[in-house]
C-alpha positions, -999 to 999 in steps of 0.1 A, spaced: 283 -367 -48 260 -377 -80 270 -364 -110 233 -357 -127 234 -363 -168 231 -392 -192 252 -417 -196 270 -429 -231 244 -459 -234 214 -436 -233 231 -418 -253 236 -445 -274 198 -453 -274 183 -422 -287 208 -423 -318 195 -456 -325 162 -453 -326 167 -418 -344 184 -437 -365 160 -462 -372 129 -439 -377 150 -421 -402 154 -456 -418 120 -458 -430 114 -422 -431 132 -416 -457 125 -442 -487 87 -433 -482 93 -392 -485 119 -404 -514 89 -424 -536 62 -392 -525 87 -370 -546 91 -394 -576 51 -401 -577 47 -365 -570 72 -358 -605 55 -383 -628 24 -372 -618 35 -336 -630 47 -345 -661 19 -366 -671 -5 -333 -662 25 -306 -679 21 -327 -709 -15 -328 -712 -14 -292 -705 15 -284 -737 -9 -307 -759 -44 -294 -751 -26 -256 -753 -16 -269 -789 -51 -281 -796 -68 -249 -788 -47 -228 -805 -52 -253 -836 -90 -249 -833 -86 -205 -828 -66 -205 -860 -83 -227 -884 -62 -257 -884 -27 -238 -879 -6 -251 -848 19 -227 -834 50 -232 -853 68 -211 -825 70 -214 -785 65 -177 -780 27 -185 -807 17 -211 -780 29 -188 -748 8 -157 -763 -20 -178 -761 -19 -183 -724 -1 -217 -720 32 -224 -700 53 -236 -722 78 -213 -720 84 -232 -684 87 -263 -706 95 -261 -741 128 -245 -745 121 -238 -778 103 -254 -812 130 -273 -827 131 -299 -797 159 -285 -776 157 -296 -742 145 -285 -705 147 -298 -671 122 -297 -645 111 -309 -616 129 -344 -627 123 -350 -664 130 -338 -697 107 -320 -718 110 -319 -759 90 -300 -775 89 -304 -815 61 -272 -830 53 -272 -869 23 -256 -878 15 -289 -895 19 -304 -858 36 -309 -825 49 -336 -812 62 -336 -766 74 -357 -747 85 -361 -711 113 -386 -698 125 -394 -665 155 -377 -659 167 -405 -634 146 -431 -645 130 -446 -610 148 -424 -592 132 -392 -604 95 -406 -619 91 -442 -636 73 -429 -670 81 -410 -699 52 -398 -712 48 -383 -751 17 -367 -769 11 -357 -806 -9 -339 -834 -50 -345 -820 -41 -351 -783 -29 -378 -788 -14 -390 -753 5 -423 -746 29 -428 -716 61 -451 -726 
């Protein structure tokens, strides 16, 4: 009488194939996530800078001095700027700092773990000057 089932060798071969596929796929998934974080940080800093510039145009050259002013103007600043004094907010692998004053602003996004959560630090300042660092 023959017993039905899988031999240990067959199960080991299947496990080895799964491990090989995982070893190939996981680094690609992680690098895609890092690229997405970096792109999101770039877009967030550009959007925050554009919102500050639009605020200044609508308010005779005065920039927003508080996050509340910028948020009331229709920006998503509340998601990335803790307050106007430069406190740090973390989102999607990046730390955001927003320093706001009626005469100007400075925005920065730095990777939480460079090379792991992001690759490039970005900043923007008064006048819409955008800089990848």
